[in-house]
Structure formats: structure tokens, C-alpha cells
C-alpha positions as CSV (number, residue, x, y, z in Angstrom):
1,M,71.5,116.0,84.9
2,S,68.9,117.9,82.8
3,D,65.3,118.4,83.8
4,D,64.3,115.8,81.2
5,G,66.9,113.4,82.6
6,T,65.5,113.9,86.1
7,A,62.0,113.3,85.0
8,M,63.0,110.1,83.2
9,A,64.8,108.9,86.3
10,T,61.7,109.4,88.4
11,E,59.7,107.4,85.9
12,D,62.3,104.6,85.9
13,V,62.3,104.4,89.7
14,A,58.5,104.2,89.7
15,R,58.7,101.3,87.3
16,G,61.2,99.4,89.5
17,V,64.2,100.1,87.2
18,I,67.5,100.2,89.1
19,L,69.3,103.4,88.2
20,T,73.1,103.7,88.1
21,G,75.7,105.7,86.2
22,L,79.2,107.0,85.7
23,I,80.4,110.5,86.7
24,G,83.5,111.7,85.0
25,M,84.9,113.9,82.2
26,D,85.3,112.8,78.5
27,I,83.7,109.5,79.1
28,Q,81.6,109.1,76.0
29,G,83.7,106.0,75.0
30,S,82.8,104.2,78.2
31,R,81.4,100.7,77.8
32,S,80.1,100.6,81.4
33,P,76.4,101.2,80.3
34,E,76.5,98.2,78.0
35,M,78.2,95.9,80.6
36,H,75.9,96.8,83.5
37,E,72.6,96.8,81.5
38,A,73.4,93.6,79.7
39,E,74.2,91.7,82.9
40,A,71.0,92.9,84.5
41,A,69.0,91.8,81.5
42,A,70.7,88.4,81.6
43,Q,69.6,88.1,85.3
44,G,66.0,89.1,84.4
45,F,65.7,92.6,85.9
46,A,65.9,96.1,84.5
47,L,68.8,98.5,85.1
48,R,69.6,101.8,83.4
49,Y,73.2,103.1,83.5
50,R,73.7,106.7,82.5
51,L,76.9,108.6,81.5
52,L,77.1,111.9,83.5
53,D,79.9,113.6,81.6
54,L,80.9,116.8,83.2
55,A,82.8,117.8,80.1
56,Q,79.8,117.6,77.8
57,P,76.3,119.1,77.7
58,P,73.9,118.9,79.6
59,E,76.2,118.2,82.6
60,Q,79.1,120.5,81.7
61,D,78.0,123.3,83.9
62,A,77.5,121.1,87.0
63,D,80.1,120.4,89.6
64,L,80.8,117.1,91.3
65,A,78.9,117.9,94.5
66,Q,75.8,119.0,92.6
67,T,75.8,116.0,90.3
68,L,76.2,113.6,93.2
69,E,73.3,115.2,95.1
70,M,71.1,115.2,91.9
71,V,71.6,111.5,91.3
72,R,71.0,110.7,95.0
73,A,67.8,112.7,95.0
74,A,66.7,111.1,91.7
75,G,66.7,107.7,93.3
76,F,69.9,106.2,91.9
77,A,71.1,103.0,93.6
78,G,74.7,104.3,93.1
79,V,77.2,105.6,90.6
80,N,80.7,104.9,89.5
81,V,83.2,107.7,89.6
82,T,86.2,108.1,87.2
83,H,88.9,110.6,86.2
84,P,89.4,113.2,87.6
85,F,87.1,112.7,90.6
86,K,88.1,109.5,92.4
87,Q,89.9,111.3,95.2
88,R,87.8,114.5,95.2
89,V,84.6,112.6,95.8
90,M,85.7,111.2,99.1
91,A,85.0,114.4,101.0
92,L,81.5,114.4,99.7
93,L,80.5,111.0,101.1
94,D,79.0,109.9,104.4
95,E,81.1,106.8,104.8
96,L,84.0,105.0,103.2
97,S,84.7,101.3,103.0
98,D,87.9,100.1,104.6
99,E,89.5,99.4,101.3
100,A,88.5,102.8,99.8
101,R,90.0,104.5,102.9
102,A,93.2,102.5,102.6
103,I,93.6,103.2,98.9
104,G,92.6,106.8,99.2
105,A,90.3,106.8,96.2
106,V,86.7,105.9,95.4
107,N,85.3,104.7,92.1
108,T,81.9,103.3,93.3
109,V,79.3,105.2,95.4
110,V,76.3,103.3,96.8
111,F,73.2,105.2,98.1
112,R,71.3,103.2,100.8
113,D,69.1,104.2,103.7
114,G,69.7,107.9,103.1
115,R,73.5,107.6,103.2
116,S,76.3,107.5,100.6
117,T,79.2,105.0,101.0
118,G,82.3,105.1,98.9
119,H,84.0,101.8,97.7
120,N,87.0,101.0,95.6
121,T,86.5,98.2,93.1
122,D,89.4,99.2,90.8
123,S,92.0,97.4,92.9
124,Y,90.1,94.1,92.7
125,G,89.5,94.6,89.0
126,F,93.1,95.3,88.2
127,A,94.4,92.4,90.2
128,E,91.9,90.0,88.5
129,G,92.8,91.3,85.0
130,F,96.5,91.2,85.7
131,E,96.4,87.6,86.8
132,R,94.5,86.6,83.7
133,Q,96.7,88.4,81.2
134,L,100.1,88.4,82.9
135,G,100.0,85.7,85.5
136,G,103.4,84.4,86.4
137,V,105.5,87.4,85.3
138,A,108.3,88.6,87.6
139,L,107.3,91.2,90.2
140,D,110.6,91.9,91.8
141,R,110.8,95.5,90.6
142,V,107.9,97.3,88.9
143,V,107.7,101.0,87.8
144,Q,104.2,102.5,88.0
145,V,103.4,105.8,86.2
146,G,100.6,107.7,88.0
147,A,99.7,108.2,91.7
148,G,96.2,109.4,91.3
149,G,93.0,107.6,91.9
150,A,93.7,104.7,89.5
151,G,97.3,104.6,90.6
152,A,96.4,104.2,94.2
153,A,94.2,101.2,93.3
154,T,96.8,99.5,91.0
155,A,99.5,100.0,93.6
156,M,97.4,98.3,96.3
157,A,96.7,95.5,93.8
158,M,100.5,95.1,93.3
159,V,101.0,94.8,97.1
160,K,98.4,92.0,97.2
161,L,99.9,90.3,94.2
162,G,103.3,90.1,95.9
163,C,105.4,92.8,94.2
164,R,108.7,93.2,96.0
165,E,109.5,96.8,95.0
166,L,107.1,99.3,93.4
167,V,108.6,102.6,92.1
168,I,106.0,105.3,91.8
169,V,106.5,108.0,89.1
170,D,104.3,111.1,89.1
171,P,104.9,114.7,88.1
172,Q,103.5,115.7,91.4
173,A,106.2,114.5,93.8
174,T,104.0,115.1,96.9
175,R,101.2,112.9,95.4
176,A,103.7,110.1,94.8
177,A,105.0,110.4,98.4
178,D,101.5,110.4,99.8
179,L,100.7,107.2,98.0
180,V,103.9,105.5,99.1
181,A,103.0,106.4,102.7
182,R,99.6,104.8,102.5
183,L,100.7,101.5,101.1
184,P,101.4,98.6,103.5
185,G,104.5,96.5,103.6
186,G,107.1,99.1,102.8
187,I,107.5,97.9,99.3
188,A,106.9,101.2,97.5
189,R,109.0,104.2,97.0
190,A,108.7,107.4,95.0
191,A,111.1,107.6,92.0
192,T,114.4,109.2,92.9
193,R,116.1,108.8,89.5
194,P,115.1,109.8,85.9
195,V,112.4,107.6,84.5
196,A,114.9,106.0,82.0
197,A,117.1,104.9,84.9
198,E,114.1,103.5,86.9
199,I,112.8,101.5,84.0
200,A,116.3,100.3,83.0
201,D,116.4,97.7,85.8
202,A,112.6,97.1,86.2
203,Q,110.8,94.0,85.0
204,G,107.4,95.7,84.3
205,I,105.7,99.0,83.8
206,I,102.1,100.0,84.7
207,N,100.4,103.0,83.2
208,A,97.9,104.2,85.8
209,T,97.3,107.6,84.1
210,P,94.6,108.6,81.6
211,I,97.3,109.1,79.0
212,G,96.4,107.0,75.9
213,M,92.7,107.1,76.4
214,E,90.3,108.8,74.1
215,G,90.7,112.5,74.6
216,H,94.1,112.1,76.2
217,P,96.4,110.9,73.4
218,G,100.0,110.1,73.8
219,V,102.3,107.7,75.8
220,P,103.1,108.0,79.5
221,V,106.8,107.1,79.0
222,D,109.1,107.3,75.9
223,A,108.5,104.2,73.8
224,A,112.3,104.1,73.2
225,L,112.7,103.0,76.9
226,L,110.8,99.8,76.3
227,R,112.6,96.4,76.0
228,P,111.3,93.0,74.9
229,D,111.9,91.5,78.3
230,L,109.6,94.1,80.0
231,W,105.9,93.4,80.6
232,V,103.6,96.4,80.2
233,A,100.1,96.9,81.8
234,D,97.7,99.7,81.1
235,V,94.6,100.7,82.9
236,V,93.1,102.4,79.9
237,Y,90.5,100.4,78.0
238,F,89.1,102.9,75.4
239,P,90.9,102.3,73.2
240,L,91.8,98.8,74.2
241,E,95.1,99.0,72.3
242,T,96.7,102.2,73.5
243,A,99.8,103.7,71.8
244,L,101.9,102.4,74.7
245,L,100.6,98.8,74.4
246,A,101.0,98.9,70.6
247,A,104.6,100.0,70.9
248,A,105.3,97.4,73.6
249,R,103.7,94.6,71.6
250,A,105.6,95.6,68.5
251,I,108.9,94.8,70.1
252,G,107.7,91.6,71.8
253,C,106.7,92.7,75.3
254,R,104.0,90.8,77.2
255,T,101.1,93.2,77.6
256,A,97.9,93.6,79.6
257,H,95.1,96.0,78.4
258,G,92.7,97.7,80.7
259,G,89.7,95.8,79.5
260,D,89.8,93.1,82.2
261,M,90.2,95.7,84.9
262,A,87.1,97.5,83.5
263,V,85.1,94.2,83.5
264,F,86.0,93.0,86.9
265,Q,85.7,96.4,88.7
266,A,82.3,96.7,86.9
267,A,81.3,93.3,88.1
268,R,82.1,94.1,91.8
269,A,80.3,97.5,91.4
270,F,77.3,95.7,90.0
271,D,77.2,93.4,93.1
272,L,77.2,96.5,95.3
273,F,74.6,98.4,93.3
274,T,72.1,95.6,92.9
275,G,72.7,93.0,95.6
276,H,72.8,90.4,92.8
277,P,76.2,88.8,92.2
278,A,77.4,89.5,88.6
279,N,78.4,86.5,86.5
280,R,82.1,87.4,85.9
281,E,82.6,84.9,83.0
282,R,79.6,86.1,81.2
283,M,80.6,89.8,81.5
284,A,84.2,89.1,80.4
285,A,83.0,87.0,77.4
286,R,80.5,89.7,76.4
287,F,83.2,92.5,76.7
């Protein structure tokens, strides 16, 4: 955060404004500021949500630890954390919630009483969005691409939603194995066959990678592997219609975009930052 940004933050705190933000890379397309600030305004108090993009000036020369300490010192109530820092941030915090520890990733940090506590609201957000968009689909066998911070949250959500077998695909085999070991119930396994073979007898696919988002174009799996009887869910929400979802929709697949996950994880983070329960329906309708 620049000197001007720090000075502005000090002024905001003095006026009683709640300060929050998002730490990540290539996050200029994020709609989090709008969601959080509009919900606070609807509830009658002031909140400022800042994008702290470590890939863009003026934050590009700062590292994660420096940025976290700067926002804490500036009086922020908390920050969200996104790609590629959801796992790296854990070692920099004083405490972790039970869910964040179990998932192995943090997307929300709350500063209170001089201490920083890491939470994970992504799993809650994904589960809520999945039920809204894909409620009732078969969950006997699901292939998930990505075992990073978002992937850990979506995998935990699938456990809670009743998935019977979850196959984790990740170019880093050890990362997939680590995630499988953390998940309860013994439903997950790391992929042992080529992706085409794993997808061939699956009922659904989850993209839990940043592939498809603004700044990370492409598709996480070959679109030729899609079939009309598959459902396809994506965690990406900018753009809302990723190349993967567009290809899936074109052949008749049921799909779920990442917008609902973004809304509901934001609503839970808003609860934690402010102590005021967010109105979920209002946030979803506005999004």
C-alpha cells in the first residue's frame, strides 16, 4: 500500500469507516469491492474495500508478509486473500479456524485484539452456489481439476454435499495427494489414469484452478472431453462465462458459474469483518 493509501486508511479509520480489502495477483476484475461496500451502505454504515494487487503498481514490489502487516497496522478489520496466496498466508497468521485448518487454505483474515485469524469461507460459498445452480445432480463420481487453495475448499464442499467419489487432478502430484489425505470420509483419490479416462466415467467436472479467469485464459481440460450428460462447475467468476462453461453449455451440459460462490463466500466474510450478518438474497440479487 502506498504512502497515500496508508494516509487515506488512517483518515478512514478516524471517521469510523470499516476498512477491508483483497490481497492477490491480477485481481483488477474483482467485484468484491462493490459487493462489500454496497451491502454495508444498505445496512447504514460505511465500509471501504480495497484491491491490493501484488501484480500491479503500487503494490507490485511488496510481498505477502509486508502487505499483511501494512493493512493490519493501518487499522483494517480484515482482508480477503486470493490466488496465489491462500495457502502461503497460513504461516503468517496467529490463529486458524477449525475449517481453515482442515481445508488447508485461508481466504479471509480477521484482525481483532491485536491478533490475526485465518478463516475459509470459500467452501461455504461453493456449496451454497452449487446447490442453487446444480441442486439434484448426480454426485457418484466427480473429477476436480486443481488441488490448490480453491481446490481444497471445493473438495471439502463436495464431501459435505455427499459426493461418493472425488478424483483430484493436479499437475503437482504431491499436492493432489496432500489434499486427498486431508479430506475426511475416504471419498477422494488422486487421479491415476489420463484425464480423458477419468472424465469418461464421471458425472461432473469442477474447475478449481484460475484457468479461464481474466489474465489466465484457456480451458483446464480439453473441451473435446465434454459430453452432454456431464455437469460442469467453475470457481472463476470474472468472466462469469469462462471458455470451459461456454463449451459445456454449447453441447447441452448443465453448468454452474463461479458467481454464486463469489457472492456467498463474500457474505460470510462480510459477517466476520463487520459483525453484521450480510443479507444473502440482497447480495445475490445485486450481483
